[in-house]
All heavy atoms as TSV, in Angstrom:
chain	resi	resn	atom	element	x	y	z
A	1	MET	N	N	-1.360	-2.494	-16.113
A	1	MET	CA	C	-0.187	-1.733	-15.866
A	1	MET	C	C	0.604	-2.365	-14.610
A	1	MET	O	O	-0.041	-2.678	-13.670
A	1	MET	CB	C	-0.516	-0.271	-15.570
A	1	MET	CG	C	0.640	0.534	-15.198
A	1	MET	SD	S	0.231	2.258	-14.940
A	1	MET	CE	C	0.025	2.248	-13.154
A	2	ARG	N	N	1.859	-2.465	-14.817
A	2	ARG	CA	C	2.642	-2.993	-13.701
A	2	ARG	C	C	3.905	-2.138	-13.556
A	2	ARG	O	O	4.633	-1.902	-14.568
A	2	ARG	CB	C	3.143	-4.459	-13.982
A	2	ARG	CG	C	2.043	-5.444	-13.912
A	2	ARG	CD	C	2.496	-6.809	-14.115
A	2	ARG	NE	N	3.312	-7.247	-13.018
A	2	ARG	CZ	C	3.043	-8.416	-12.338
A	2	ARG	NH1	N	2.098	-9.185	-12.728
A	2	ARG	NH2	N	3.763	-8.692	-11.319
A	3	ASP	N	N	4.110	-1.603	-12.369
A	3	ASP	CA	C	5.267	-0.791	-12.085
A	3	ASP	C	C	5.928	-1.494	-10.902
A	3	ASP	O	O	5.284	-2.122	-10.020
A	3	ASP	CB	C	4.910	0.641	-11.597
A	3	ASP	CG	C	4.379	1.501	-12.682
A	3	ASP	OD1	O	4.732	1.258	-13.889
A	3	ASP	OD2	O	3.537	2.369	-12.453
A	4	VAL	N	N	7.274	-1.417	-10.854
A	4	VAL	CA	C	8.053	-1.972	-9.744
A	4	VAL	C	C	8.611	-0.835	-8.908
A	4	VAL	O	O	9.220	0.079	-9.454
A	4	VAL	CB	C	9.165	-2.937	-10.294
A	4	VAL	CG1	C	10.045	-3.332	-9.104
A	4	VAL	CG2	C	8.608	-4.058	-11.041
A	5	VAL	N	N	8.360	-0.870	-7.656
A	5	VAL	CA	C	8.874	0.086	-6.684
A	5	VAL	C	C	9.741	-0.644	-5.710
A	5	VAL	O	O	9.387	-1.698	-5.277
A	5	VAL	CB	C	7.679	0.796	-5.952
A	5	VAL	CG1	C	8.187	1.806	-4.967
A	5	VAL	CG2	C	6.704	1.480	-6.900
A	6	THR	N	N	10.834	-0.084	-5.366
A	6	THR	CA	C	11.783	-0.720	-4.510
A	6	THR	C	C	11.698	-0.214	-3.101
A	6	THR	O	O	11.615	1.010	-2.818
A	6	THR	CB	C	13.286	-0.500	-4.983
A	6	THR	OG1	O	13.302	-0.976	-6.392
A	6	THR	CG2	C	14.255	-1.254	-4.180
A	7	PHE	N	N	11.625	-1.057	-2.089
A	7	PHE	CA	C	11.606	-0.767	-0.744
A	7	PHE	C	C	12.792	-1.452	-0.068
A	7	PHE	O	O	13.169	-2.552	-0.520
A	7	PHE	CB	C	10.348	-1.199	0.021
A	7	PHE	CG	C	9.067	-0.540	-0.640
A	7	PHE	CD1	C	8.363	-1.141	-1.549
A	7	PHE	CD2	C	8.748	0.690	-0.162
A	7	PHE	CE1	C	7.188	-0.640	-2.076
A	7	PHE	CE2	C	7.562	1.345	-0.712
A	7	PHE	CZ	C	6.830	0.651	-1.605
A	8	ARG	N	N	13.351	-0.945	1.048
A	8	ARG	CA	C	14.399	-1.562	1.817
A	8	ARG	C	C	13.775	-1.927	3.171
A	8	ARG	O	O	13.088	-1.123	3.821
A	8	ARG	CB	C	15.555	-0.630	1.999
A	8	ARG	CG	C	16.744	-1.281	2.819
A	8	ARG	CD	C	17.875	-0.256	2.896
A	8	ARG	NE	N	18.364	0.282	1.646
A	8	ARG	CZ	C	19.134	-0.304	0.775
A	8	ARG	NH1	N	19.619	-1.552	1.073
A	8	ARG	NH2	N	19.533	0.232	-0.318
A	9	SER	N	N	13.990	-3.218	3.577
A	9	SER	CA	C	13.475	-3.618	4.867
A	9	SER	C	C	14.184	-2.873	6.101
A	9	SER	O	O	15.233	-2.265	5.823
A	9	SER	CB	C	13.661	-5.159	5.102
A	9	SER	OG	O	14.970	-5.503	5.009
A	10	GLY	N	N	13.582	-2.916	7.187
A	10	GLY	CA	C	14.093	-2.302	8.345
A	10	GLY	C	C	15.301	-3.214	8.887
A	10	GLY	O	O	15.545	-4.263	8.297
A	11	PRO	N	N	15.959	-2.682	9.964
A	11	PRO	CA	C	17.056	-3.410	10.462
A	11	PRO	C	C	16.799	-4.928	10.901
A	11	PRO	O	O	17.675	-5.681	10.910
A	11	PRO	CB	C	17.497	-2.620	11.686
A	11	PRO	CG	C	16.876	-1.273	11.574
A	11	PRO	CD	C	15.647	-1.526	10.722
A	12	ASP	N	N	15.508	-5.173	11.165
A	12	ASP	CA	C	15.146	-6.510	11.641
A	12	ASP	C	C	14.833	-7.430	10.409
A	12	ASP	O	O	14.435	-8.584	10.616
A	12	ASP	CB	C	14.040	-6.511	12.571
A	12	ASP	CG	C	12.738	-5.945	12.072
A	12	ASP	OD1	O	12.778	-5.450	10.925
A	12	ASP	OD2	O	11.756	-6.048	12.726
A	13	GLY	N	N	14.864	-6.846	9.228
A	13	GLY	CA	C	14.645	-7.596	7.997
A	13	GLY	C	C	13.225	-7.570	7.506
A	13	GLY	O	O	12.862	-8.208	6.470
A	14	SER	N	N	12.359	-6.874	8.212
A	14	SER	CA	C	10.939	-6.778	7.833
A	14	SER	C	C	10.538	-5.458	7.159
A	14	SER	O	O	11.231	-4.509	7.335
A	14	SER	CB	C	10.048	-7.119	9.066
A	14	SER	OG	O	10.101	-6.027	9.931
A	15	LEU	N	N	9.472	-5.513	6.464
A	15	LEU	CA	C	8.959	-4.356	5.776
A	15	LEU	C	C	7.420	-4.344	6.036
A	15	LEU	O	O	6.796	-5.339	5.810
A	15	LEU	CB	C	9.216	-4.388	4.287
A	15	LEU	CG	C	8.568	-3.305	3.472
A	15	LEU	CD1	C	9.253	-1.955	3.735
A	15	LEU	CD2	C	8.798	-3.653	1.890
A	16	ILE	N	N	6.953	-3.224	6.488
A	16	ILE	CA	C	5.473	-3.025	6.641
A	16	ILE	C	C	4.975	-1.919	5.936
A	16	ILE	O	O	5.497	-0.766	6.012
A	16	ILE	CB	C	5.143	-2.839	8.214
A	16	ILE	CG1	C	5.727	-3.997	9.088
A	16	ILE	CG2	C	3.645	-2.641	8.463
A	16	ILE	CD1	C	5.613	-3.767	10.532
A	17	LEU	N	N	3.959	-2.167	5.036
A	17	LEU	CA	C	3.345	-1.135	4.273
A	17	LEU	C	C	1.874	-0.970	4.608
A	17	LEU	O	O	1.205	-1.989	5.024
A	17	LEU	CB	C	3.371	-1.487	2.767
A	17	LEU	CG	C	4.758	-1.733	2.206
A	17	LEU	CD1	C	4.639	-2.159	0.755
A	17	LEU	CD2	C	5.618	-0.436	2.294
A	18	ALA	N	N	1.373	0.255	4.577
A	18	ALA	CA	C	-0.111	0.478	4.940
A	18	ALA	C	C	-0.649	1.393	3.907
A	18	ALA	O	O	-0.066	2.350	3.554
A	18	ALA	CB	C	-0.152	1.174	6.360
A	19	PRO	N	N	-1.816	1.005	3.358
A	19	PRO	CA	C	-2.514	1.909	2.466
A	19	PRO	C	C	-2.819	3.238	3.043
A	19	PRO	O	O	-3.222	3.331	4.235
A	19	PRO	CB	C	-3.765	1.174	2.107
A	19	PRO	CG	C	-3.544	-0.281	2.466
A	19	PRO	CD	C	-2.618	-0.186	3.626
A	20	ASP	N	N	-2.690	4.278	2.319
A	20	ASP	CA	C	-2.954	5.661	2.805
A	20	ASP	C	C	-3.976	6.252	1.911
A	20	ASP	O	O	-3.774	6.428	0.632
A	20	ASP	CB	C	-1.669	6.459	2.630
A	20	ASP	CG	C	-1.842	7.946	3.091
A	20	ASP	OD1	O	-2.944	8.316	3.432
A	20	ASP	OD2	O	-0.817	8.645	3.064
A	21	PRO	N	N	-5.161	6.543	2.392
A	21	PRO	CA	C	-6.300	6.964	1.524
A	21	PRO	C	C	-6.149	8.371	1.058
A	21	PRO	O	O	-6.968	8.859	0.181
A	21	PRO	CB	C	-7.500	6.821	2.442
A	21	PRO	CG	C	-6.986	6.989	3.850
A	21	PRO	CD	C	-5.624	6.340	3.777
A	22	GLY	N	N	-5.211	9.110	1.606
A	22	GLY	CA	C	-5.092	10.516	1.098
A	22	GLY	C	C	-6.248	11.369	1.583
A	22	GLY	O	O	-6.913	11.043	2.609
A	23	GLU	N	N	-6.575	12.382	0.781
A	23	GLU	CA	C	-7.597	13.283	1.138
A	23	GLU	C	C	-8.967	12.952	0.537
A	23	GLU	O	O	-9.986	13.541	0.901
A	23	GLU	CB	C	-7.249	14.730	0.735
A	23	GLU	CG	C	-5.950	15.200	1.400
A	23	GLU	CD	C	-5.485	16.598	0.943
A	23	GLU	OE1	O	-6.301	17.172	0.131
A	23	GLU	OE2	O	-4.440	17.024	1.281
A	24	ASP	N	N	-8.978	12.034	-0.420
A	24	ASP	CA	C	-10.190	11.740	-1.212
A	24	ASP	C	C	-11.219	10.847	-0.508
A	24	ASP	O	O	-12.406	10.954	-0.761
A	24	ASP	CB	C	-9.829	11.081	-2.516
A	24	ASP	CG	C	-9.033	12.046	-3.400
A	24	ASP	OD1	O	-9.195	13.280	-3.206
A	24	ASP	OD2	O	-8.229	11.501	-4.243
A	25	TYR	N	N	-10.713	10.067	0.443
A	25	TYR	CA	C	-11.677	9.068	1.176
A	25	TYR	C	C	-11.087	8.668	2.463
A	25	TYR	O	O	-9.996	9.016	2.785
A	25	TYR	CB	C	-12.145	7.958	0.253
A	25	TYR	CG	C	-10.935	7.315	-0.551
A	25	TYR	CD1	C	-10.253	6.213	-0.030
A	25	TYR	CD2	C	-10.539	7.785	-1.801
A	25	TYR	CE1	C	-9.187	5.659	-0.716
A	25	TYR	CE2	C	-9.481	7.216	-2.451
A	25	TYR	CZ	C	-8.834	6.150	-2.005
A	25	TYR	OH	O	-7.806	5.618	-2.628
A	26	ASP	N	N	-11.807	7.770	3.132
A	26	ASP	CA	C	-11.383	7.305	4.510
A	26	ASP	C	C	-10.916	5.891	4.410
A	26	ASP	O	O	-11.141	5.154	3.516
A	26	ASP	CB	C	-12.557	7.431	5.485
A	26	ASP	CG	C	-13.011	8.854	5.709
A	26	ASP	OD1	O	-12.173	9.758	5.849
A	26	ASP	OD2	O	-14.263	9.115	5.855
A	27	TYR	N	N	-10.185	5.474	5.556
A	27	TYR	CA	C	-9.731	4.160	5.630
A	27	TYR	C	C	-10.866	3.129	5.519
A	27	TYR	O	O	-10.702	2.082	4.915
A	27	TYR	CB	C	-9.035	3.874	6.922
A	27	TYR	CG	C	-7.624	4.468	6.980
A	27	TYR	CD1	C	-7.379	5.664	7.638
A	27	TYR	CD2	C	-6.555	3.869	6.368
A	27	TYR	CE1	C	-6.099	6.158	7.712
A	27	TYR	CE2	C	-5.298	4.377	6.378
A	27	TYR	CZ	C	-5.076	5.589	7.088
A	27	TYR	OH	O	-3.781	6.145	7.066
A	28	GLU	N	N	-12.036	3.441	6.055
A	28	GLU	CA	C	-13.240	2.564	6.020
A	28	GLU	C	C	-13.696	2.313	4.551
A	28	GLU	O	O	-14.392	1.401	4.313
A	28	GLU	CB	C	-14.362	3.092	6.832
A	28	GLU	CG	C	-14.061	3.135	8.363
A	28	GLU	CD	C	-13.196	4.377	8.738
A	28	GLU	OE1	O	-13.237	5.407	8.073
A	28	GLU	OE2	O	-12.501	4.299	9.770
A	29	ASP	N	N	-13.340	3.222	3.666
A	29	ASP	CA	C	-13.777	3.201	2.245
A	29	ASP	C	C	-12.948	2.174	1.470
A	29	ASP	O	O	-13.287	1.759	0.382
A	29	ASP	CB	C	-13.690	4.495	1.553
A	29	ASP	CG	C	-14.702	5.573	2.122
A	29	ASP	OD1	O	-15.699	5.004	2.656
A	29	ASP	OD2	O	-14.412	6.700	2.081
A	30	MET	N	N	-11.721	1.813	1.967
A	30	MET	CA	C	-10.901	0.926	1.239
A	30	MET	C	C	-10.957	-0.500	1.724
A	30	MET	O	O	-11.201	-0.780	2.856
A	30	MET	CB	C	-9.411	1.372	1.503
A	30	MET	CG	C	-9.114	2.777	1.057
A	30	MET	SD	S	-7.517	3.390	1.538
A	30	MET	CE	C	-6.465	2.349	0.533
A	31	GLU	N	N	-10.743	-1.412	0.834
A	31	GLU	CA	C	-10.714	-2.875	1.195
A	31	GLU	C	C	-9.262	-3.330	0.834
A	31	GLU	O	O	-8.772	-3.048	-0.244
A	31	GLU	CB	C	-11.737	-3.642	0.509
A	31	GLU	CG	C	-13.151	-3.379	0.945
A	31	GLU	CD	C	-14.138	-4.251	0.221
A	31	GLU	OE1	O	-13.847	-5.404	-0.108
A	31	GLU	OE2	O	-15.301	-3.752	0.039
A	32	VAL	N	N	-8.636	-4.081	1.664
A	32	VAL	CA	C	-7.321	-4.593	1.403
A	32	VAL	C	C	-7.353	-6.127	1.573
A	32	VAL	O	O	-7.901	-6.656	2.533
A	32	VAL	CB	C	-6.275	-4.050	2.355
A	32	VAL	CG1	C	-4.912	-4.567	2.057
A	32	VAL	CG2	C	-6.221	-2.519	2.284
A	33	GLU	N	N	-6.919	-6.852	0.568
A	33	GLU	CA	C	-6.843	-8.283	0.554
A	33	GLU	C	C	-5.415	-8.797	0.279
A	33	GLU	O	O	-4.783	-8.302	-0.669
A	33	GLU	CB	C	-7.822	-8.871	-0.490
A	33	GLU	CG	C	-7.853	-10.338	-0.622
A	33	GLU	CD	C	-8.744	-10.788	-1.706
A	33	GLU	OE1	O	-9.745	-10.202	-1.991
A	33	GLU	OE2	O	-8.423	-11.820	-2.361
A	34	LEU	N	N	-4.907	-9.660	1.122
A	34	LEU	CA	C	-3.642	-10.239	0.871
A	34	LEU	C	C	-3.803	-11.734	0.394
A	34	LEU	O	O	-4.538	-12.500	0.953
A	34	LEU	CB	C	-2.837	-10.338	2.160
A	34	LEU	CG	C	-2.640	-8.968	2.835
A	34	LEU	CD1	C	-1.957	-9.084	4.196
A	34	LEU	CD2	C	-1.833	-7.984	1.962
A	35	SER	N	N	-3.158	-12.045	-0.721
A	35	SER	CA	C	-3.232	-13.339	-1.278
A	35	SER	C	C	-1.907	-13.764	-1.890
A	35	SER	O	O	-1.445	-13.170	-2.865
A	35	SER	CB	C	-4.287	-13.402	-2.367
A	35	SER	OG	O	-4.382	-14.687	-2.927
A	36	GLY	N	N	-1.224	-14.688	-1.282
A	36	GLY	CA	C	0.053	-15.071	-1.736
A	36	GLY	C	C	1.017	-13.982	-1.720
A	36	GLY	O	O	1.361	-13.400	-0.750
A	37	ARG	N	N	1.409	-13.584	-2.951
A	37	ARG	CA	C	2.432	-12.419	-3.122
A	37	ARG	C	C	1.821	-11.166	-3.554
A	37	ARG	O	O	2.404	-10.260	-3.945
A	37	ARG	CB	C	3.483	-12.884	-4.112
A	37	ARG	CG	C	4.265	-14.054	-3.656
A	37	ARG	CD	C	5.270	-14.547	-4.716
A	37	ARG	NE	N	5.413	-13.732	-5.915
A	37	ARG	CZ	C	6.320	-13.800	-6.771
A	37	ARG	NH1	N	7.280	-14.669	-6.609
A	37	ARG	NH2	N	6.328	-13.095	-7.854
A	38	THR	N	N	0.425	-11.056	-3.489
A	38	THR	CA	C	-0.248	-9.957	-4.055
A	38	THR	C	C	-1.046	-9.182	-2.960
A	38	THR	O	O	-1.680	-9.786	-2.077
A	38	THR	CB	C	-1.329	-10.407	-5.121
A	38	THR	OG1	O	-0.544	-11.148	-6.087
A	38	THR	CG2	C	-2.024	-9.292	-5.750
A	39	ILE	N	N	-0.984	-7.841	-2.968
A	39	ILE	CA	C	-1.809	-7.046	-2.127
A	39	ILE	C	C	-2.834	-6.438	-3.103
A	39	ILE	O	O	-2.481	-5.628	-3.987
A	39	ILE	CB	C	-0.988	-5.912	-1.496
A	39	ILE	CG1	C	0.144	-6.503	-0.652
A	39	ILE	CG2	C	-1.852	-5.025	-0.698
A	39	ILE	CD1	C	1.138	-5.450	-0.179
A	40	HIS	N	N	-4.145	-6.652	-2.792
A	40	HIS	CA	C	-5.246	-6.060	-3.632
A	40	HIS	C	C	-5.933	-5.001	-2.765
A	40	HIS	O	O	-6.506	-5.270	-1.745
A	40	HIS	CB	C	-6.214	-7.222	-3.954
A	40	HIS	CG	C	-7.296	-6.762	-4.842
A	40	HIS	ND1	N	-8.257	-7.648	-5.275
A	40	HIS	CD2	C	-7.688	-5.525	-5.333
A	40	HIS	CE1	C	-9.158	-6.974	-5.995
A	40	HIS	NE2	N	-8.766	-5.726	-6.032
A	41	VAL	N	N	-5.880	-3.708	-3.281
A	41	VAL	CA	C	-6.559	-2.667	-2.617
A	41	VAL	C	C	-7.685	-2.189	-3.512
A	41	VAL	O	O	-7.509	-1.892	-4.627
A	41	VAL	CB	C	-5.566	-1.431	-2.419
A	41	VAL	CG1	C	-6.246	-0.294	-1.686
A	41	VAL	CG2	C	-4.334	-1.917	-1.556
A	42	SER	N	N	-8.897	-2.108	-2.916
A	42	SER	CA	C	-10.072	-1.645	-3.679
A	42	SER	C	C	-10.550	-0.357	-3.044
A	42	SER	O	O	-10.549	-0.122	-1.842
A	42	SER	CB	C	-11.224	-2.680	-3.510
A	42	SER	OG	O	-10.876	-3.892	-4.087
A	43	THR	N	N	-10.907	0.607	-3.962
A	43	THR	CA	C	-11.428	1.918	-3.579
A	43	THR	C	C	-12.919	2.073	-3.953
A	43	THR	O	O	-13.327	1.247	-4.769
A	43	THR	CB	C	-10.596	3.033	-4.163
A	43	THR	OG1	O	-10.723	2.921	-5.569
A	43	THR	CG2	C	-9.148	3.003	-3.772
A	44	PRO	N	N	-13.668	2.941	-3.404
A	44	PRO	CA	C	-15.000	3.032	-3.685
A	44	PRO	C	C	-15.326	3.446	-5.172
A	44	PRO	O	O	-16.373	3.004	-5.765
A	44	PRO	CB	C	-15.597	4.217	-2.760
A	44	PRO	CG	C	-14.444	4.783	-2.123
A	44	PRO	CD	C	-13.202	3.911	-2.388
A	45	GLU	N	N	-14.436	4.117	-5.874
A	45	GLU	CA	C	-14.555	4.447	-7.221
A	45	GLU	C	C	-13.299	4.113	-7.985
A	45	GLU	O	O	-12.259	4.194	-7.405
A	45	GLU	CB	C	-14.801	5.989	-7.359
A	45	GLU	CG	C	-16.022	6.492	-6.666
A	45	GLU	CD	C	-16.100	8.011	-6.747
A	45	GLU	OE1	O	-15.567	8.596	-7.576
A	45	GLU	OE2	O	-16.919	8.555	-5.938
A	46	GLY	N	N	-13.400	3.885	-9.232
A	46	GLY	CA	C	-12.181	3.614	-10.097
A	46	GLY	C	C	-11.443	4.971	-10.269
A	46	GLY	O	O	-11.952	6.056	-10.150
A	47	GLY	N	N	-10.215	4.822	-10.701
A	47	GLY	CA	C	-9.376	5.983	-11.003
A	47	GLY	C	C	-8.891	6.771	-9.781
A	47	GLY	O	O	-8.319	7.835	-9.952
A	48	GLN	N	N	-9.035	6.261	-8.564
A	48	GLN	CA	C	-8.556	6.842	-7.368
A	48	GLN	C	C	-7.076	6.542	-7.127
A	48	GLN	O	O	-6.601	5.492	-7.469
A	48	GLN	CB	C	-9.311	6.320	-6.127
A	48	GLN	CG	C	-10.810	6.673	-6.116
A	48	GLN	CD	C	-11.069	8.118	-5.869
A	48	GLN	OE1	O	-10.368	8.818	-5.188
A	48	GLN	NE2	N	-12.158	8.591	-6.470
A	49	LYS	N	N	-6.345	7.515	-6.653
A	49	LYS	CA	C	-4.929	7.242	-6.313
A	49	LYS	C	C	-4.864	6.450	-5.052
A	49	LYS	O	O	-5.605	6.720	-4.063
A	49	LYS	CB	C	-4.173	8.579	-6.143
A	49	LYS	CG	C	-3.975	9.280	-7.445
A	49	LYS	CD	C	-3.125	10.466	-7.206
A	49	LYS	CE	C	-2.904	11.258	-8.512
A	49	LYS	NZ	N	-2.057	12.450	-8.282
A	50	VAL	N	N	-3.978	5.449	-5.006
A	50	VAL	CA	C	-3.754	4.618	-3.809
A	50	VAL	C	C	-2.299	4.756	-3.427
A	50	VAL	O	O	-1.470	4.487	-4.341
A	50	VAL	CB	C	-4.182	3.126	-4.042
A	50	VAL	CG1	C	-3.789	2.360	-2.798
A	50	VAL	CG2	C	-5.655	3.037	-4.329
A	51	ARG	N	N	-2.038	5.200	-2.236
A	51	ARG	CA	C	-0.687	5.340	-1.871
A	51	ARG	C	C	-0.341	4.328	-0.776
A	51	ARG	O	O	-1.288	3.971	0.034
A	51	ARG	CB	C	-0.433	6.698	-1.211
A	51	ARG	CG	C	-0.791	7.875	-2.273
A	51	ARG	CD	C	-0.534	9.247	-1.764
A	51	ARG	NE	N	-1.181	9.496	-0.459
A	51	ARG	CZ	C	-1.118	10.683	0.166
A	51	ARG	NH1	N	-0.426	11.605	-0.345
A	51	ARG	NH2	N	-1.758	10.759	1.356
A	52	LEU	N	N	0.893	3.852	-0.712
A	52	LEU	CA	C	1.281	2.932	0.268
A	52	LEU	C	C	2.292	3.627	1.172
A	52	LEU	O	O	3.351	4.080	0.672
A	52	LEU	CB	C	1.874	1.667	-0.339
A	52	LEU	CG	C	0.935	0.711	-1.012
A	52	LEU	CD1	C	1.676	-0.458	-1.666
A	52	LEU	CD2	C	-0.216	0.257	-0.161
A	53	GLU	N	N	1.954	3.750	2.463
A	53	GLU	CA	C	2.879	4.362	3.370
A	53	GLU	C	C	3.842	3.299	3.920
A	53	GLU	O	O	3.470	2.116	4.276
A	53	GLU	CB	C	2.091	4.926	4.492
A	53	GLU	CG	C	2.909	5.500	5.673
A	53	GLU	CD	C	2.182	5.924	6.846
A	53	GLU	OE1	O	0.907	5.756	6.806
A	53	GLU	OE2	O	2.695	6.417	7.778
A	54	VAL	N	N	5.104	3.593	4.020
A	54	VAL	CA	C	6.082	2.733	4.599
A	54	VAL	C	C	6.110	2.931	6.087
A	54	VAL	O	O	6.471	3.918	6.597
A	54	VAL	CB	C	7.531	2.903	4.050
A	54	VAL	CG1	C	8.542	1.946	4.672
A	54	VAL	CG2	C	7.547	2.745	2.466
A	55	VAL	N	N	5.595	1.928	6.837
A	55	VAL	CA	C	5.442	2.000	8.235
A	55	VAL	C	C	6.765	1.563	8.906
A	55	VAL	O	O	7.145	2.127	9.927
A	55	VAL	CB	C	4.237	1.249	8.787
A	55	VAL	CG1	C	4.180	1.191	10.250
A	55	VAL	CG2	C	2.945	1.769	8.139
A	56	HIS	N	N	7.360	0.584	8.384
A	56	HIS	CA	C	8.623	0.066	8.892
A	56	HIS	C	C	9.588	-0.315	7.703
A	56	HIS	O	O	9.203	-1.042	6.858
A	56	HIS	CB	C	8.389	-1.239	9.690
A	56	HIS	CG	C	9.628	-1.760	10.351
A	56	HIS	ND1	N	10.278	-1.184	11.394
A	56	HIS	CD2	C	10.328	-2.857	10.080
A	56	HIS	CE1	C	11.336	-1.856	11.732
A	56	HIS	NE2	N	11.363	-2.946	10.889
A	57	GLY	N	N	10.683	0.390	7.596
A	57	GLY	CA	C	11.535	0.247	6.465
A	57	GLY	C	C	11.658	1.568	5.832
A	57	GLY	O	O	11.462	2.568	6.323
A	58	GLU	N	N	12.008	1.543	4.519
A	58	GLU	CA	C	12.137	2.826	3.732
A	58	GLU	C	C	11.945	2.613	2.264
A	58	GLU	O	O	12.279	1.483	1.743
A	58	GLU	CB	C	13.491	3.551	4.032
A	58	GLU	CG	C	14.668	2.653	3.655
A	58	GLU	CD	C	16.017	3.324	4.126
A	58	GLU	OE1	O	16.159	3.575	5.282
A	58	GLU	OE2	O	16.847	3.509	3.231
A	59	SER	N	N	11.544	3.551	1.538
A	59	SER	CA	C	11.389	3.437	0.107
A	59	SER	C	C	12.744	4.018	-0.535
A	59	SER	O	O	13.430	4.769	0.077
A	59	SER	CB	C	10.201	4.250	-0.481
A	59	SER	OG	O	10.367	5.662	-0.077
A	60	GLU	N	N	12.969	3.527	-1.643
A	60	GLU	CA	C	14.198	3.965	-2.394
A	60	GLU	C	C	13.819	4.746	-3.639
A	60	GLU	O	O	12.861	4.579	-4.243
A	60	GLU	CB	C	15.046	2.778	-2.789
A	60	GLU	CG	C	15.632	2.095	-1.579
A	60	GLU	CD	C	16.634	1.047	-1.951
A	60	GLU	OE1	O	16.802	0.677	-3.096
A	60	GLU	OE2	O	17.357	0.595	-1.045
């Protein structure tokens, strides 16, 4: 499944996203890998919701 979500960069042209574990698990339970143009987030179990928080910039 592929979905496209649009974000707008901050005034300095950058965008910072951070995985948000929600209520189901902790930050330590998640693994994040950056490779080229891909962000790979792993959770302890399949079927978990993964949210990305916009730390700098905004979502549209």
